[in-house]
C-alpha positions as CSV (number, residue, x, y, z in Angstrom):
1,X,-110.7,-79.3,-55.4
2,X,-112.1,-79.8,-51.9
3,X,-114.0,-82.8,-53.2
4,X,-111.0,-84.3,-54.9
5,X,-108.8,-83.9,-51.8
6,X,-111.4,-85.7,-49.6
7,X,-111.7,-88.5,-52.1
8,X,-108.0,-88.9,-52.2
9,X,-107.9,-89.0,-48.4
10,X,-110.6,-91.7,-48.4
11,X,-108.8,-93.8,-51.1
12,X,-105.5,-93.7,-49.2
13,X,-107.2,-94.6,-45.9
14,X,-108.7,-97.6,-47.7
15,X,-105.4,-98.7,-49.1
16,X,-106.7,-98.6,-52.6
17,X,-104.5,-97.6,-55.5
18,X,-105.4,-95.1,-58.2
19,X,-105.4,-98.0,-60.7
20,X,-107.9,-99.9,-58.7
21,X,-110.1,-96.9,-58.2
22,X,-110.0,-96.1,-61.9
23,X,-110.9,-99.6,-62.9
24,X,-113.9,-99.5,-60.5
25,X,-115.4,-96.5,-62.3
26,X,-114.6,-97.8,-65.7
27,X,-111.7,-95.4,-66.1
28,X,-108.0,-95.2,-65.5
29,X,-105.5,-94.1,-62.9
30,X,-105.1,-90.8,-64.7
31,X,-108.8,-90.2,-64.4
32,X,-108.6,-90.6,-60.7
33,X,-105.6,-88.3,-60.6
34,X,-107.5,-85.6,-62.4
35,X,-110.6,-86.0,-60.2
36,X,-108.5,-85.8,-57.0
37,X,-106.7,-82.7,-58.2
38,X,-110.0,-81.0,-59.2
39,X,-109.1,-80.9,-62.9
40,X,-112.3,-82.5,-64.1
41,X,-115.9,-82.9,-63.0
42,X,-117.3,-86.1,-61.6
43,X,-120.5,-87.8,-62.6
44,X,-122.9,-88.8,-59.7
45,X,-122.7,-92.4,-60.7
46,X,-118.9,-92.4,-60.5
47,X,-118.9,-90.7,-57.2
48,X,-121.4,-93.1,-55.7
49,X,-119.3,-96.0,-57.0
50,X,-116.2,-94.6,-55.4
51,X,-117.9,-94.0,-52.1
52,X,-119.1,-97.6,-52.1
53,X,-115.6,-98.8,-52.9
54,X,-114.2,-96.7,-50.0
55,X,-117.0,-98.1,-47.7
56,X,-118.7,-94.8,-47.1
57,X,-122.2,-96.0,-46.1
58,X,-123.5,-93.3,-43.9
59,X,-126.3,-91.5,-45.7
60,X,-125.5,-88.1,-44.3
61,X,-121.8,-88.4,-45.3
62,X,-122.7,-89.6,-48.8
63,X,-125.1,-86.7,-49.2
64,X,-122.4,-84.2,-48.2
65,X,-120.1,-85.6,-50.9
66,X,-122.9,-85.4,-53.4
67,X,-123.5,-81.7,-52.5
68,X,-119.7,-81.0,-52.9
69,X,-119.9,-82.6,-56.4
70,X,-122.9,-80.4,-57.3
71,X,-121.0,-77.3,-56.1
72,X,-117.9,-78.3,-58.0
73,X,-119.8,-78.9,-61.2
74,X,-121.5,-75.5,-61.1
75,X,-120.1,-73.2,-63.8
76,X,-118.0,-70.2,-62.7
77,X,-118.9,-66.7,-63.7
78,X,-116.2,-66.8,-66.4
79,X,-117.8,-69.7,-68.3
80,X,-119.9,-67.2,-70.3
81,X,-116.6,-66.6,-72.2
82,X,-116.3,-70.3,-73.1
83,X,-116.6,-69.5,-76.8
84,X,-113.0,-68.1,-76.8
85,X,-111.5,-69.0,-73.4
86,X,-109.1,-71.9,-73.7
87,X,-109.6,-74.8,-71.4
88,X,-106.2,-74.6,-69.9
89,X,-106.9,-71.1,-68.7
90,X,-110.4,-71.9,-67.6
91,X,-108.9,-74.3,-65.0
92,X,-106.6,-71.5,-63.7
93,X,-109.4,-69.1,-63.2
94,X,-111.1,-71.7,-60.9
95,X,-107.9,-72.2,-58.9
96,X,-107.4,-68.4,-58.6
97,X,-110.8,-67.9,-57.3
98,X,-110.3,-70.6,-54.6
99,X,-106.8,-69.6,-53.5
100,X,-105.9,-68.3,-50.1
101,X,-102.5,-67.0,-51.2
102,X,-101.4,-66.0,-54.7
103,X,-97.6,-65.5,-55.0
104,X,-96.2,-64.5,-58.4
105,X,-93.0,-63.4,-60.0
106,X,-93.3,-61.2,-63.1
107,X,-90.2,-60.1,-65.0
108,X,-91.8,-58.5,-68.1
109,X,-95.1,-56.7,-67.3
110,X,-97.3,-55.6,-64.4
111,X,-99.0,-58.7,-62.8
112,X,-102.4,-59.2,-64.3
113,X,-104.3,-58.8,-61.0
114,X,-102.9,-55.3,-60.5
115,X,-103.3,-54.0,-64.1
116,X,-105.5,-51.0,-64.9
117,X,-108.0,-51.4,-67.7
118,X,-106.0,-49.1,-70.0
119,X,-102.7,-50.9,-69.4
120,X,-104.4,-54.3,-69.9
121,X,-106.0,-53.1,-73.1
122,X,-102.7,-51.8,-74.5
123,X,-100.9,-55.0,-73.5
124,X,-103.6,-57.3,-74.9
125,X,-103.6,-55.4,-78.2
126,X,-99.9,-56.1,-78.5
127,X,-100.4,-59.7,-77.6
128,X,-103.3,-60.3,-80.0
129,X,-102.7,-57.9,-82.9
130,X,-105.2,-59.6,-85.3
131,X,-108.1,-59.5,-82.9
132,X,-111.0,-57.0,-83.2
133,X,-111.5,-54.3,-80.7
134,X,-114.5,-56.1,-79.4
135,X,-112.5,-59.3,-78.8
136,X,-109.8,-57.3,-77.0
137,X,-112.4,-55.7,-74.9
138,X,-113.8,-59.0,-73.8
139,X,-110.3,-60.0,-72.6
140,X,-110.0,-56.7,-70.7
141,X,-113.4,-57.2,-69.0
142,X,-112.4,-60.7,-67.9
143,X,-109.1,-59.5,-66.5
144,X,-110.8,-56.8,-64.5
145,X,-113.4,-59.2,-63.2
146,X,-110.7,-61.4,-61.9
147,X,-109.4,-58.6,-59.8
148,X,-112.7,-58.6,-57.7
149,X,-111.2,-61.3,-55.5
150,X,-108.9,-58.6,-54.0
151,X,-111.9,-56.5,-52.8
152,X,-114.1,-59.3,-51.5
153,X,-114.8,-59.8,-47.8
154,X,-112.1,-62.4,-47.3
155,X,-109.5,-61.6,-50.1
156,X,-106.5,-63.8,-50.7
157,X,-103.1,-62.5,-49.8
158,X,-101.5,-61.4,-53.1
159,X,-97.7,-61.4,-53.0
160,X,-96.0,-60.1,-56.2
161,X,-92.3,-59.7,-57.1
162,X,-92.0,-57.6,-60.2
163,X,-88.8,-56.7,-62.1
164,X,-87.7,-53.0,-62.3
165,X,-87.5,-53.5,-66.1
166,X,-91.2,-54.4,-66.2
167,X,-92.1,-51.3,-64.3
168,X,-90.1,-49.1,-66.6
169,X,-91.9,-50.3,-69.8
170,X,-94.4,-47.6,-70.7
171,X,-96.8,-49.8,-72.3
172,X,-99.7,-47.7,-73.7
173,X,-97.8,-44.5,-73.4
174,X,-96.9,-42.2,-70.5
175,X,-100.5,-41.4,-69.5
176,X,-101.5,-45.0,-69.2
177,X,-98.2,-45.9,-67.5
178,X,-98.6,-43.1,-64.9
179,X,-102.1,-44.3,-64.0
180,X,-100.8,-47.9,-63.8
181,X,-98.0,-46.8,-61.4
182,X,-100.6,-45.0,-59.2
183,X,-102.6,-48.3,-59.1
184,X,-99.5,-50.2,-58.0
185,X,-98.8,-47.6,-55.3
186,X,-102.4,-48.0,-54.0
187,X,-102.1,-51.7,-54.1
188,X,-98.8,-51.7,-52.2
189,X,-100.5,-49.9,-49.3
190,X,-103.2,-52.6,-48.9
191,X,-102.7,-55.0,-45.9
192,X,-103.4,-58.1,-48.0
193,X,-101.1,-57.1,-50.9
194,X,-97.4,-57.4,-50.8
195,X,-95.4,-55.8,-53.6
196,X,-91.6,-56.2,-54.0
197,X,-89.4,-54.7,-56.7
198,X,-86.4,-56.6,-58.0
199,X,-83.8,-54.2,-59.2
200,X,-82.2,-54.6,-62.6
201,X,-78.7,-55.2,-61.2
202,X,-79.9,-58.2,-59.2
203,X,-80.4,-60.3,-62.3
204,X,-83.8,-61.9,-61.6
205,X,-83.9,-63.8,-64.9
206,X,-80.8,-65.7,-63.7
207,X,-82.7,-66.8,-60.6
208,X,-85.9,-67.9,-62.4
209,X,-86.4,-68.9,-66.0
210,X,-89.6,-66.8,-66.4
211,X,-92.8,-65.7,-64.8
212,X,-94.6,-68.1,-62.5
213,X,-97.5,-68.1,-60.0
214,X,-97.9,-70.2,-56.9
215,X,-101.3,-70.8,-55.5
216,X,-102.0,-72.0,-51.9
217,X,-105.4,-73.0,-50.6
218,X,-107.1,-72.9,-47.2
219,X,-108.0,-76.7,-47.3
220,X,-105.1,-78.5,-45.6
221,X,-105.4,-81.5,-47.9
222,X,-105.0,-79.4,-51.1
223,X,-101.4,-79.2,-52.5
224,X,-100.0,-75.9,-53.7
225,X,-100.1,-75.4,-57.4
226,X,-97.4,-73.8,-59.6
227,X,-98.9,-72.2,-62.7
228,X,-96.6,-71.6,-65.7
229,X,-98.3,-69.9,-68.6
230,X,-96.9,-70.4,-72.1
231,X,-97.8,-69.0,-75.5
232,X,-100.4,-71.7,-76.4
233,X,-101.0,-73.5,-73.1
234,X,-100.0,-73.8,-69.5
235,X,-98.4,-76.2,-67.0
236,X,-99.8,-77.0,-63.6
237,X,-97.2,-78.5,-61.2
238,X,-98.1,-80.1,-58.0
239,X,-95.4,-82.7,-57.3
240,X,-93.4,-82.2,-54.1
241,X,-90.1,-81.8,-55.9
242,X,-91.5,-79.1,-58.3
243,X,-93.2,-77.2,-55.5
244,X,-90.0,-77.3,-53.4
245,X,-87.9,-76.0,-56.3
246,X,-90.3,-73.1,-57.1
247,X,-90.8,-72.3,-53.4
248,X,-87.0,-72.0,-53.0
249,X,-86.7,-69.7,-56.1
250,X,-89.6,-67.5,-54.8
251,X,-87.9,-67.2,-51.4
252,X,-84.6,-66.3,-53.1
253,X,-86.2,-63.7,-55.3
254,X,-87.9,-62.2,-52.2
255,X,-84.6,-62.0,-50.3
256,X,-82.9,-60.2,-53.3
257,X,-85.9,-57.8,-53.9
258,X,-86.5,-54.6,-52.0
259,X,-88.4,-55.0,-48.8
260,X,-92.1,-54.3,-49.0
261,X,-92.0,-51.2,-46.9
262,X,-89.6,-49.6,-49.4
263,X,-91.9,-50.3,-52.4
264,X,-94.0,-47.0,-52.2
265,X,-90.8,-44.9,-52.3
266,X,-89.3,-46.9,-55.2
267,X,-92.5,-46.7,-57.2
268,X,-92.8,-42.9,-56.6
269,X,-89.2,-42.4,-57.7
270,X,-89.7,-44.5,-60.8
271,X,-92.9,-42.6,-61.6
272,X,-91.1,-39.3,-61.6
273,X,-88.5,-40.3,-64.2
274,X,-88.7,-38.9,-67.7
275,X,-89.0,-41.3,-70.6
276,X,-85.8,-41.9,-72.5
277,X,-87.4,-43.5,-75.5
278,X,-90.0,-42.5,-78.1
279,X,-93.2,-42.1,-76.1
280,X,-96.3,-43.2,-77.9
281,X,-98.9,-45.9,-77.3
282,X,-97.5,-49.3,-78.1
283,X,-99.0,-51.6,-80.8
284,X,-100.2,-51.2,-84.4
285,X,-102.2,-48.1,-85.3
286,X,-105.8,-49.0,-86.3
């Protein structure tokens, strides 16, 4: 994404349109758009042609761009799962790894970056009832590996707003649920993690149509990205109007949710409640 942002800056400074740049590398304006947004890799030949078009002639500067391209084309750790990982999610994993702030609203379940292995396993078993235990386990391992960004030297700021109804769903049974609540309590005490709870009476679904994630990056030239996951795909929004709309909704949800400092008490109170429905692990018995 850094490479794409710098190429966009060069193109705009040169007064060259996406159409002109695309034609110069035997492509289209949409190809330039994908390159600038970091959604596709770039061949060395195309990069050199663009640099020539943008009149970048300094050898040191050109080599710096080539090195950025080599880094961008390097496969991420998750690419070992390419035999089952859909391309639309592969892109999200790269963005998630690069984000400086991850802000998400989740009305149905615990956010993925804060799930325990057992909770994730129960949830994924429900979501993919025809898959083998081995396939489910690969999904669990991937989800747990994603969480490593929260314990790295310079972790992103994770800011989640989760519905009270999502917290009350004892997915996997009470033992799994209790462990998951403990995990949330621990996370809420971390300085780089903000957890807010949206009470049932507030009506979060009336404020937002569904779950969404906003990603912000350290590179000033990179736009925020709104990620909307669907059943068989995902949407990536980066237009100003879309970003403004989702940012306004996220701010409104935050205002209506409990303050972060109240979260530990709310989670502890919820954890102490007795289940009012049949308590057994969710999903089909195998």
